[in-house]
C-alpha positions as CSV (number, residue, x, y, z in Angstrom):
1,M,169.5,138.1,11.7
2,T,167.5,134.9,12.1
3,S,165.0,136.4,9.6
4,D,168.0,136.7,7.2
5,K,169.1,133.3,7.8
6,L,165.7,131.6,6.7
7,A,165.1,134.2,4.0
8,F,167.7,132.5,1.9
9,P,166.6,129.1,2.0
10,L,162.9,129.9,1.9
11,R,163.5,131.7,-1.5
12,V,165.6,128.8,-2.8
13,A,162.9,126.4,-1.8
14,S,160.2,128.7,-3.5
15,W,162.2,129.0,-6.7
16,A,162.6,125.2,-6.7
17,L,159.1,124.6,-6.5
18,L,157.9,127.4,-8.9
19,Q,160.6,125.8,-11.2
20,T,159.2,122.3,-10.5
21,F,155.4,123.3,-11.8
22,A,157.1,125.3,-14.8
23,V,158.6,121.9,-16.1
24,L,155.2,120.2,-15.0
25,L,153.4,122.5,-17.7
26,L,156.1,121.8,-20.1
27,G,155.7,117.8,-19.5
28,T,152.1,117.8,-19.7
29,G,152.4,119.8,-22.8
30,L,154.5,117.3,-24.4
31,F,152.4,114.5,-23.3
32,M,149.4,116.0,-24.8
33,A,150.8,116.9,-27.8
34,G,151.9,113.2,-28.3
35,R,148.1,112.3,-28.0
36,L,146.9,114.7,-30.3
37,A,149.6,113.1,-32.5
38,L,148.2,109.6,-32.0
39,L,144.5,110.7,-32.4
40,G,145.3,112.9,-35.6
41,A,146.8,109.6,-37.2
42,F,144.5,106.8,-36.0
43,L,141.3,108.4,-35.3
44,Q,139.1,107.9,-38.6
45,E,135.9,109.2,-37.3
46,D,134.8,112.7,-37.2
47,P,136.3,114.0,-33.8
48,G,133.1,116.2,-33.1
49,T,131.1,113.1,-32.9
50,H,133.2,111.9,-30.0
51,L,133.5,115.3,-27.9
52,G,132.3,113.8,-24.7
53,E,134.5,110.8,-25.1
54,L,137.5,113.2,-25.8
55,A,136.9,115.4,-22.9
56,E,137.0,112.5,-20.6
57,L,140.2,111.0,-22.2
58,F,142.0,114.4,-21.6
59,R,140.6,115.0,-18.3
60,V,142.0,111.5,-17.1
61,A,145.1,111.8,-19.1
62,L,145.9,115.1,-17.6
63,Q,145.5,113.3,-14.0
64,L,147.7,110.4,-15.2
65,D,150.5,112.8,-16.4
66,A,150.3,115.1,-13.3
67,H,150.6,112.2,-11.2
68,F,153.7,110.6,-13.0
69,L,155.3,114.0,-13.4
70,I,155.0,115.5,-10.0
71,K,156.7,112.2,-8.3
72,I,159.6,112.8,-10.5
73,L,159.7,116.7,-10.6
74,L,159.8,117.1,-7.0
75,C,162.7,114.9,-6.5
76,L,164.6,117.1,-9.0
77,G,163.6,119.9,-7.3
78,A,164.7,118.8,-3.9
79,L,168.0,118.0,-5.7
80,N,168.3,121.7,-7.0
81,F,167.2,122.9,-3.6
82,L,170.0,120.9,-1.9
83,L,172.6,122.0,-4.2
84,R,172.0,125.7,-4.0
85,I,171.9,125.4,0.1
86,L,175.0,123.4,0.0
87,F,177.0,125.4,-2.3
88,P,175.6,128.7,-2.7
89,R,178.5,130.2,-4.7
90,I,178.3,127.9,-7.6
91,S,175.8,128.4,-10.4
92,F,173.9,124.9,-11.3
93,T,172.0,126.8,-14.0
94,S,173.4,124.7,-16.8
95,L,173.3,121.5,-14.9
96,S,169.4,122.2,-13.8
97,A,168.5,123.0,-17.4
98,G,170.2,120.0,-18.9
99,L,168.6,117.7,-16.3
100,Y,165.1,118.9,-17.0
101,A,165.6,119.1,-20.7
102,L,166.9,115.5,-20.8
103,F,164.1,114.3,-18.6
104,L,161.5,116.0,-20.7
105,T,163.1,114.7,-23.9
106,L,162.7,111.0,-22.6
107,C,159.1,112.0,-22.0
108,A,158.8,112.9,-25.7
109,A,160.5,109.6,-26.8
110,A,158.1,107.5,-24.7
111,S,155.4,109.4,-26.6
112,V,156.9,108.8,-30.1
113,L,157.5,104.9,-28.9
114,N,154.0,104.6,-27.8
115,H,152.8,106.1,-31.1
116,Y,154.7,103.5,-33.4
117,F,153.9,100.6,-31.1
118,Y,150.1,101.5,-31.7
119,Q,151.0,101.9,-35.3
120,T,152.1,98.4,-35.5
121,F,150.0,96.5,-32.8
122,S,146.9,98.8,-32.5
123,R,147.3,99.1,-28.7
124,S,149.5,101.1,-26.4
125,I,152.7,99.8,-25.0
126,D,152.2,96.5,-22.7
127,T,154.1,93.6,-21.6
128,F,154.1,92.4,-25.3
129,F,156.7,95.3,-25.9
130,F,159.1,93.7,-23.4
131,N,158.8,90.1,-25.2
132,F,160.8,91.5,-28.1
133,L,164.1,91.1,-25.8
134,N,163.6,87.5,-25.9
135,E,164.1,87.9,-29.9
136,D,167.0,88.0,-32.2
137,L,168.5,91.4,-31.7
138,G,170.0,91.9,-34.8
139,A,166.9,91.1,-36.5
140,L,165.1,93.5,-34.2
141,A,167.5,96.2,-35.2
142,A,167.1,95.6,-38.8
143,T,163.3,95.7,-38.4
144,I,163.4,99.0,-36.7
145,A,165.7,100.7,-39.3
146,G,163.7,99.1,-42.2
147,G,160.4,100.0,-40.8
148,Y,160.3,103.2,-39.1
149,P,161.8,106.8,-39.9
150,L,164.7,106.3,-37.1
151,G,166.9,109.2,-38.8
152,W,163.8,111.9,-38.5
153,I,162.9,110.5,-34.9
154,L,166.5,110.9,-33.7
155,A,166.8,114.4,-35.3
156,G,163.4,115.4,-33.8
157,L,164.2,114.2,-30.5
158,L,167.8,116.1,-30.6
159,L,165.9,119.4,-31.7
160,I,163.6,118.7,-28.7
161,L,166.3,118.5,-26.4
162,T,168.3,121.7,-27.8
163,V,165.3,123.7,-27.6
164,L,164.4,122.8,-24.1
165,F,167.8,123.2,-23.0
166,L,167.9,126.5,-24.3
167,L,164.7,127.7,-23.1
168,L,165.5,126.4,-19.7
169,R,169.0,127.9,-19.7
170,W,167.4,131.4,-20.0
171,Q,164.1,130.5,-18.1
172,I,166.2,129.3,-14.6
173,P,168.0,132.5,-14.2
174,A,164.7,134.5,-14.4
175,G,163.1,132.3,-12.1
176,E,165.9,133.0,-9.6
177,R,165.6,136.6,-9.8
178,F,162.1,136.4,-9.2
179,A,162.5,134.2,-6.2
180,A,165.0,136.5,-4.8
181,A,162.9,139.6,-4.8
182,L,160.0,137.7,-2.9
183,S,159.8,138.3,1.1
184,P,159.9,135.3,3.5
185,K,156.0,135.9,4.0
186,H,155.6,135.4,0.1
187,C,157.8,132.3,0.0
188,I,156.0,130.6,2.9
189,L,152.5,131.6,0.9
190,I,154.0,130.1,-2.3
191,L,155.4,126.8,-0.4
192,L,151.8,126.4,1.2
193,L,150.0,126.6,-2.0
194,G,152.5,124.9,-4.1
195,G,152.3,121.8,-1.7
196,I,148.5,121.9,-1.9
197,C,148.6,121.8,-5.6
198,A,151.3,119.3,-5.5
199,G,149.1,116.9,-3.4
200,L,146.3,117.5,-5.6
201,C,148.2,116.6,-8.7
202,Y,149.6,113.3,-6.9
203,Q,146.1,112.3,-5.5
204,G,144.0,113.1,-8.5
205,G,146.3,110.7,-10.4
206,F,146.5,108.2,-7.9
207,R,142.7,107.1,-8.3
208,S,143.2,107.3,-12.1
209,Q,146.2,105.2,-12.0
210,R,143.9,102.3,-11.4
211,I,142.5,102.7,-14.9
212,Q,145.6,102.3,-16.6
213,S,145.4,98.5,-15.8
214,R,147.2,95.6,-17.5
215,S,143.9,94.7,-19.5
216,Y,144.0,98.2,-20.9
217,Q,142.9,97.2,-24.2
218,F,139.1,96.6,-22.3
219,A,138.9,100.3,-21.5
220,D,135.5,101.6,-22.1
221,I,136.0,105.4,-22.4
222,S,134.9,105.0,-26.1
223,T,134.0,102.1,-28.5
224,V,136.9,103.7,-30.7
225,N,140.2,101.9,-29.9
226,V,142.6,104.7,-30.2
227,I,140.9,107.0,-27.9
228,N,140.8,104.3,-25.3
229,Q,144.7,103.5,-25.8
230,A,145.5,107.2,-26.0
231,R,144.6,107.7,-22.3
232,G,147.7,106.2,-20.9
233,N,150.6,108.0,-19.6
234,P,153.6,106.8,-22.2
235,V,156.2,106.3,-19.4
236,S,153.9,104.7,-16.9
237,L,152.8,102.4,-19.4
238,I,156.5,101.4,-20.1
239,V,157.1,101.2,-16.4
240,N,154.0,99.0,-15.9
241,A,155.0,97.0,-19.1
242,F,158.2,96.1,-17.7
243,Q,157.0,95.1,-14.2
244,D,154.6,93.0,-15.9
245,H,157.3,91.5,-18.1
246,R,159.3,90.6,-15.2
247,R,156.5,89.1,-13.5
248,S,155.6,87.2,-16.4
249,M,159.2,85.8,-17.0
250,K,159.1,84.0,-13.5
251,I,158.3,80.5,-13.1
252,E,155.4,80.0,-10.8
253,P,154.6,76.4,-10.0
254,D,151.6,75.7,-7.9
255,R,152.7,75.0,-4.6
256,N,149.2,73.9,-3.7
257,W,148.6,71.7,-6.6
258,R,146.9,69.1,-4.7
259,Q,144.2,71.7,-3.7
260,T,143.9,73.2,-7.0
261,W,143.5,69.9,-8.8
262,H,140.5,68.9,-6.3
263,K,139.0,72.5,-7.2
264,V,139.4,72.2,-10.8
265,A,139.2,68.7,-11.9
266,G,135.6,68.5,-11.5
267,E,135.2,71.2,-13.9
268,F,136.4,68.9,-16.6
269,G,134.7,65.7,-15.5
270,L,138.4,64.4,-14.3
271,P,138.7,62.3,-11.2
272,A,139.3,64.4,-8.2
273,A,138.9,61.8,-5.2
274,G,141.8,60.3,-3.2
275,A,145.3,61.8,-2.4
276,A,145.7,63.1,-5.9
277,S,149.3,61.9,-6.3
278,R,151.5,63.2,-9.1
279,E,151.3,59.8,-10.9
280,E,147.5,59.8,-10.4
281,I,147.0,63.3,-11.9
282,L,149.2,62.5,-15.1
283,Q,147.2,59.2,-15.3
284,A,144.0,61.1,-15.2
285,L,145.2,63.2,-18.1
286,T,146.5,60.4,-20.1
287,V,144.7,58.6,-22.9
288,R,145.3,55.6,-25.2
289,T,144.9,55.7,-28.8
290,R,142.6,52.9,-30.4
291,N,144.7,49.7,-31.5
292,R,144.7,49.9,-35.3
293,P,146.5,47.2,-37.5
294,Y,146.9,49.4,-40.4
295,L,148.6,52.2,-38.7
296,E,151.0,49.3,-37.0
297,E,151.9,48.0,-40.6
298,H,152.0,51.5,-42.2
299,R,153.5,54.2,-40.0
300,P,153.0,57.4,-41.7
301,N,155.1,60.5,-41.5
302,V,153.6,63.2,-39.9
303,V,154.4,66.8,-40.6
304,F,153.0,70.1,-38.8
305,V,153.9,73.7,-39.8
306,L,153.3,76.4,-37.4
307,S,153.2,79.4,-39.8
308,E,154.1,82.9,-38.9
309,S,150.7,85.1,-39.0
310,L,148.7,82.9,-40.7
311,G,145.6,84.5,-39.5
312,V,141.8,83.8,-40.6
313,H,141.2,87.4,-41.5
314,F,143.2,88.0,-44.2
315,S,142.0,84.6,-46.1
316,T,138.4,86.1,-46.2
317,F,139.7,88.6,-48.7
318,E,140.4,85.8,-51.1
319,A,138.6,86.2,-54.4
320,P,139.3,85.5,-58.2
321,S,140.5,89.2,-58.5
322,F,142.5,88.7,-55.1
323,D,144.1,85.5,-54.9
324,I,145.7,86.0,-51.7
325,L,145.9,82.3,-50.6
326,S,147.4,81.2,-53.9
327,T,148.3,77.4,-53.8
328,L,147.0,77.3,-50.3
329,A,143.2,77.7,-51.2
330,G,143.5,74.3,-52.8
331,A,144.6,72.6,-49.6
332,L,141.7,74.9,-47.4
333,D,139.2,73.4,-50.1
334,Q,140.1,69.8,-50.1
335,D,141.3,68.8,-46.8
336,Y,139.8,68.7,-43.3
337,T,139.9,72.7,-42.7
338,F,138.6,74.5,-39.4
339,R,138.1,78.4,-39.9
340,Q,136.4,78.9,-36.4
341,F,139.8,78.1,-35.0
342,F,142.1,80.1,-32.5
343,S,145.7,80.2,-31.3
344,D,146.3,79.5,-27.8
345,G,148.8,82.2,-27.3
346,N,148.9,85.6,-28.9
347,A,152.7,85.9,-29.8
348,T,155.0,83.1,-31.5
349,Q,156.9,81.8,-28.4
350,R,153.3,81.9,-26.4
351,S,151.8,79.8,-28.9
352,L,154.7,77.8,-29.6
353,I,155.4,76.3,-25.9
354,R,151.7,75.8,-25.3
355,L,151.5,73.7,-28.2
356,L,154.8,71.7,-27.3
357,F,154.3,71.5,-23.6
358,R,150.8,72.1,-22.9
359,T,151.6,74.7,-20.4
360,S,151.0,78.3,-20.0
361,Q,154.7,78.8,-18.6
362,W,155.7,80.3,-22.1
363,M,159.3,81.4,-20.7
364,L,160.1,77.8,-20.1
365,P,163.0,77.6,-22.4
366,F,164.6,80.7,-20.9
367,H,164.9,79.2,-17.2
368,T,168.2,77.5,-16.3
369,R,166.2,74.8,-14.2
370,Y,162.9,74.0,-16.0
371,G,164.5,74.6,-19.3
372,R,166.6,71.6,-19.0
373,L,163.7,69.1,-17.9
374,S,162.0,66.3,-20.0
375,Y,158.2,66.6,-19.8
376,P,155.7,63.7,-20.1
377,S,153.4,66.2,-21.9
378,F,156.0,66.9,-24.8
379,V,153.8,66.4,-28.0
380,L,156.6,64.6,-30.3
381,R,157.4,62.2,-27.1
382,P,154.6,59.7,-28.4
383,Y,156.0,59.6,-31.7
384,A,159.5,58.8,-30.1
385,Q,158.2,56.2,-28.1
386,S,156.7,54.8,-31.1
387,G,159.8,54.3,-33.0
388,Y,159.8,57.8,-35.0
389,D,162.6,60.1,-35.7
390,T,161.6,63.4,-34.3
391,Y,162.7,66.9,-35.9
392,F,162.1,70.4,-34.9
393,V,162.9,72.7,-38.3
394,M,163.0,76.6,-38.0
395,G,163.8,79.2,-40.5
396,S,165.1,81.3,-37.7
397,A,168.6,81.5,-36.2
398,C,169.8,78.5,-34.0
399,G,169.6,80.3,-30.7
400,W,166.3,81.8,-31.4
401,G,164.1,81.6,-28.3
402,N,166.7,79.4,-26.5
403,M,164.7,76.4,-28.0
404,G,167.7,74.1,-28.9
405,Q,168.3,73.3,-25.1
406,I,164.5,72.2,-24.1
407,L,163.9,70.3,-27.4
408,K,167.3,68.2,-26.7
409,A,166.4,67.6,-23.1
410,N,163.0,66.3,-24.6
411,G,164.6,63.6,-26.8
412,I,164.1,65.2,-30.1
413,T,166.3,63.4,-32.9
414,R,167.6,66.7,-34.6
415,V,167.1,70.6,-34.5
416,I,167.5,72.5,-38.0
417,C,167.8,75.7,-38.1
418,A,168.8,78.6,-40.4
419,D,172.5,77.9,-40.0
420,D,171.9,74.4,-41.1
421,I,169.9,75.3,-44.2
422,L,172.4,77.7,-45.4
423,V,175.2,75.0,-45.4
424,R,172.9,72.9,-47.8
425,Y,171.7,76.0,-49.7
426,P,174.1,78.8,-49.7
427,K,171.9,81.0,-51.9
428,A,168.9,80.8,-49.5
429,E,167.6,84.0,-48.8
430,Q,168.3,85.5,-45.5
431,L,165.6,87.8,-44.5
432,Y,165.3,89.7,-41.2
433,W,164.1,87.0,-38.9
434,G,165.4,84.0,-40.7
435,I,165.5,81.9,-44.1
436,S,162.7,82.2,-46.2
437,D,159.9,79.7,-46.2
438,G,160.5,78.1,-49.7
439,Y,163.7,77.1,-48.5
440,V,162.6,75.8,-45.1
441,Y,160.2,73.6,-47.0
442,R,162.9,72.6,-49.5
443,A,165.2,71.2,-46.6
444,V,162.1,69.3,-45.3
445,M,161.3,67.7,-48.7
446,D,165.3,66.7,-48.4
447,L,164.9,65.4,-44.9
448,L,161.6,63.2,-45.5
449,H,163.6,62.0,-48.6
450,D,166.7,61.2,-46.7
451,G,166.3,57.3,-47.4
452,S,165.8,56.2,-43.9
453,S,163.1,53.4,-43.2
454,R,161.9,55.0,-39.9
455,P,158.9,57.3,-40.0
456,K,159.3,60.9,-39.1
457,A,157.4,63.5,-37.3
458,V,158.5,67.2,-38.2
459,F,157.7,70.5,-36.4
460,I,158.3,73.3,-38.6
461,L,158.4,77.0,-37.5
462,N,158.6,79.4,-40.3
463,T,159.2,83.2,-40.3
464,T,158.9,85.1,-43.5
465,N,155.3,86.5,-42.8
466,H,156.7,88.9,-39.9
467,P,157.5,92.7,-39.8
468,P,159.0,94.3,-41.8
469,Y,157.2,92.0,-44.4
470,D,160.1,91.7,-46.9
471,L,160.0,89.1,-49.8
472,P,162.7,87.2,-51.1
473,E,164.5,88.3,-54.3
474,G,162.7,86.8,-57.4
475,Y,159.3,86.7,-55.9
476,H,156.6,88.3,-58.1
477,G,153.5,86.3,-57.2
478,H,152.1,89.3,-54.9
479,E,151.9,91.4,-57.9
480,E,148.8,89.5,-59.0
481,L,147.2,91.1,-55.9
482,N,144.3,94.0,-56.8
483,F,144.5,96.2,-53.9
484,V,141.2,98.1,-54.1
485,P,140.1,100.8,-51.8
486,G,137.8,98.6,-49.9
487,I,140.6,96.3,-48.4
488,F,142.5,99.3,-46.9
489,A,139.2,100.4,-45.3
490,G,139.1,97.3,-43.3
491,F,142.3,98.3,-41.4
492,P,141.7,101.7,-39.7
493,G,144.6,103.9,-39.0
494,K,147.1,101.7,-41.3
495,G,148.8,103.1,-44.1
496,E,148.4,101.7,-47.4
497,E,152.1,100.5,-47.9
498,E,152.1,98.5,-44.7
499,I,148.9,96.6,-45.5
500,R,150.4,96.1,-49.1
501,K,153.4,94.7,-47.7
502,H,151.9,92.5,-45.0
503,M,149.5,91.0,-47.4
504,S,152.2,90.3,-49.8
505,T,154.4,88.5,-47.3
506,Y,151.1,86.6,-46.5
507,R,150.5,85.8,-50.1
508,Y,153.9,84.4,-50.2
509,A,153.8,82.4,-47.1
510,A,150.6,80.8,-48.2
511,E,151.8,80.2,-51.6
512,M,155.1,78.3,-50.3
513,L,152.9,76.2,-47.9
514,G,150.5,75.3,-50.3
515,S,153.2,74.4,-52.9
516,F,154.8,72.2,-50.2
517,I,151.7,70.5,-49.3
518,Q,150.8,69.9,-53.0
519,G,154.5,68.7,-53.4
520,I,154.0,66.1,-50.8
521,K,150.5,65.0,-52.2
522,D,152.2,64.6,-55.6
523,D,155.2,62.8,-54.7
524,P,154.8,58.8,-55.4
525,D,156.6,58.0,-52.1
526,L,155.4,60.7,-49.7
527,G,152.0,61.3,-50.7
528,P,150.6,58.1,-49.7
529,R,152.1,58.0,-46.3
530,T,152.5,61.6,-45.0
531,F,150.0,63.3,-42.9
532,V,150.4,67.3,-43.2
533,A,149.0,69.7,-40.9
534,F,149.4,73.6,-40.5
535,T,147.9,76.6,-38.4
536,G,149.0,80.0,-37.5
537,D,151.0,80.9,-34.4
538,H,148.7,83.7,-33.8
539,N,146.6,86.0,-35.8
540,A,148.1,88.5,-38.6
541,R,150.1,91.4,-37.1
542,L,147.7,94.2,-38.3
543,G,144.9,92.1,-36.9
544,I,146.0,92.5,-33.3
545,Y,142.7,94.2,-32.5
546,D,140.6,95.3,-29.7
547,L,138.8,92.1,-28.3
548,R,136.0,94.2,-26.9
549,H,135.2,96.0,-30.3
550,D,136.1,93.4,-32.8
551,P,135.0,90.0,-33.7
552,L,137.0,87.1,-31.9
553,L,137.7,85.2,-35.3
554,T,139.0,88.7,-36.6
555,A,141.1,89.3,-33.2
556,R,142.4,85.9,-32.8
557,G,141.3,83.6,-35.3
558,V,143.9,81.3,-37.0
559,L,143.6,78.8,-39.9
560,F,144.0,75.1,-39.4
561,S,143.9,72.2,-41.8
562,L,145.0,68.4,-42.0
563,Y,145.7,66.5,-45.2
564,I,145.2,62.5,-44.6
565,P,146.5,60.4,-47.4
566,P,143.3,58.4,-48.8
567,A,144.5,54.9,-47.7
568,Y,144.4,56.0,-44.1
569,V,141.0,57.8,-44.7
570,D,139.6,54.6,-46.0
571,Q,140.6,52.5,-42.5
572,D,139.9,55.2,-40.4
573,E,136.4,56.5,-38.8
574,I,136.5,60.1,-39.4
575,R,133.9,62.5,-38.3
576,Y,134.3,65.6,-39.8
577,R,132.4,68.8,-38.9
578,P,134.3,72.1,-40.4
579,D,132.4,74.5,-38.4
580,R,133.7,72.9,-35.0
581,V,134.9,75.6,-32.6
582,A,138.6,74.7,-31.5
583,S,142.2,75.9,-30.8
584,H,145.6,75.0,-30.8
585,K,145.0,72.5,-27.9
586,D,143.2,70.0,-30.2
587,I,145.7,69.8,-32.7
588,F,148.0,67.2,-31.4
589,P,145.4,65.1,-29.9
590,T,143.9,64.9,-33.4
591,L,147.2,64.1,-34.8
592,I,148.1,61.6,-32.4
593,E,144.6,59.6,-32.5
594,H,144.8,59.0,-36.3
595,T,148.5,58.5,-36.6
596,L,149.6,56.2,-33.7
597,S,147.9,52.9,-32.7
598,G,147.8,51.9,-29.1
599,Q,150.0,54.7,-27.8
600,E,149.5,56.5,-24.5
601,Y,149.8,60.3,-24.4
602,I,148.9,63.1,-22.3
603,S,145.9,65.3,-23.6
604,T,144.3,68.6,-22.6
605,G,142.4,69.1,-25.8
606,C,140.1,67.1,-28.2
607,D,140.2,64.8,-31.3
608,L,138.7,67.1,-33.9
609,L,137.7,64.2,-36.2
610,S,135.8,62.2,-33.7
611,D,132.3,62.9,-32.1
612,E,133.1,61.1,-29.1
613,P,132.3,63.2,-26.1
614,C,135.3,65.5,-25.1
615,R,135.9,67.2,-21.6
616,F,137.8,69.9,-23.2
617,D,135.3,70.8,-25.8
618,F,135.6,74.7,-26.2
619,A,138.4,77.3,-28.0
620,Y,140.9,78.4,-25.5
621,N,143.1,81.3,-26.0
622,E,145.2,83.2,-23.0
623,D,142.8,86.0,-23.3
624,F,139.3,84.2,-23.5
625,L,137.5,80.9,-23.7
626,L,134.7,80.3,-26.3
627,D,131.9,77.8,-25.9
628,P,131.3,75.0,-28.5
629,S,128.5,77.1,-30.3
630,G,130.8,79.7,-31.0
631,L,128.2,82.5,-29.8
632,E,129.4,83.0,-26.2
633,S,132.8,84.0,-24.6
634,S,134.5,84.6,-21.1
635,L,134.5,88.1,-22.3
636,D,130.8,88.3,-21.8
637,S,130.2,85.2,-19.4
638,S,131.3,84.8,-15.6
639,D,130.8,81.1,-16.0
640,L,133.1,80.8,-19.0
641,Q,135.7,83.0,-17.4
642,R,135.9,80.7,-14.6
643,R,136.2,78.0,-16.9
644,H,139.0,79.7,-18.5
645,D,140.7,80.2,-15.4
646,S,140.3,76.7,-14.2
647,Y,141.7,75.2,-17.4
648,E,144.9,77.6,-16.9
649,K,145.0,76.3,-13.3
650,L,145.0,72.8,-14.6
651,L,147.7,73.5,-17.2
652,N,149.8,74.9,-14.4
653,V,149.0,71.9,-12.2
654,L,150.0,69.7,-15.1
655,F,153.5,71.6,-15.5
656,T,153.8,71.4,-11.7
657,V,153.7,67.7,-11.4
658,Q,156.1,67.5,-14.0
659,A,158.7,69.9,-13.3
660,E,158.6,69.5,-9.4
661,P,159.7,66.3,-7.7
662,G,159.9,67.5,-4.3
663,E,156.8,67.3,-1.8
664,E,153.7,70.0,-2.0
665,Q,154.6,73.1,0.2
666,P,152.2,73.5,3.3
């Protein structure tokens, strides 16, 4: 009698465990199929030359998949066991088949998502994926609908769900019949062996899980990027990316900023003695421009353009037969141009906040408290203090990035966005991410000609050169581009159509920017008294490469150029070295030094048109630091990595002493 009572739960437990392993096989098969599709689409080399690396890839990938699946499937198996024990007269076949089929379809969807993320960004899903949640959701939906075969993807996933449900709807009763015929001894043996296998699946993947790190782009299974990126389990990548994103969205002031200051100040030749009060730290980072009578009598306008994806790499294709720079080529040749130049951040918001506030806390505008504070490090503050009207002009919607709140808190005269431009120009083209660049520049020209006697400092953020790379109606300049096969070979794994579209919007953005600069130069009123500087917010989208295997200039390089009216050049002492290595941190120290007289400002960068010693003479990016020679980076040097980390800590101390009025925490 006792044996009969034990037989039923043992058989149910055996069936649940066997069912778990059956679904485990299906799940690993789906994940491996996703990897094969990724490799088939983006592995350009002969697979035969990478057999050892591919074998290692699938060994580690199998461990990661088993580790992930066994955790979820044991929970579903336990649920199945409880339902059948508690309700032995009820059939849960359809429910079980539906749950398993839905779970496996979601796994397939994760693989599809990872595939198209790699297609766009040349890397597996990471926290950058969730940064999109901070973007305009309407534009995101339009981008996805316009740039990806969404209908085919949904139809394919629906087909997978249906096939899996029907298969499991047939397989589950067969498994139950098999388990019902087992003796208690056989059930115990299956449970013991199954438990050992489950433990091995979990433990084998536990160690490999460490490989799937946040710096996953630096993995070294192979020198081929797609082999490294194909290794991760797509669902685990999404979960890890979400966790990283949540951590990155937190504002983390340095509660021990005094100790941190004492540790890092010496790295940059800053005073570290004494109590290091907030005021002393701000003063240590404050510099004063030279007194220049000419600037006091002739205060110039200052226009700065942060241009979407204006990377260095595309500009290297410029040739008489491939005029991708169009009118911008003249500005790069005639003005003060730096081509060994890097973005501070690797996405628009990350670069923008670093530029404006000199902080690595890029999520600043989204924080209820910190997004409403006034920061002395705000780069347009010195202009406001010098009697300028300050403007922020962006082609995107007014709510993008929650920028309006933090800019107004920092005394910006006016924020002008897509809605304002449309009021003035009702026929302005509205693309996915905002007003086309040409109309943004028209609005700025109108602003500069508003008749006011006060000088203006204008910060412009444009949007056209952004996925899905749509052009305004009536623009045909890109048709002049001669797309020879060698251009496509420079972007392995990218479709020709995608490259054509991206280079076309790059050409449009360059032409509109070049025409805008030339228009200012040719204007008899603006040309003699308006400085114009521009750079890219980050490298071209197609150029988000593997830092370990691609040149840094290709992976993170952006253009930077500055026009100074001739009369101001004559009154200045300019030392120009076009080969100087620099980054975003140096833009406003350069502008402020050559446009304002006797003005104090907080600086964490260098004046690029001076040969005076600078304590921050290096190129900084959130991923690396490059020495002044451009020959060594923190990717290969522990000393430079320490310097990179020290600089980031310095930025966080600067943020903390501005944002936290309370005393240091013990």
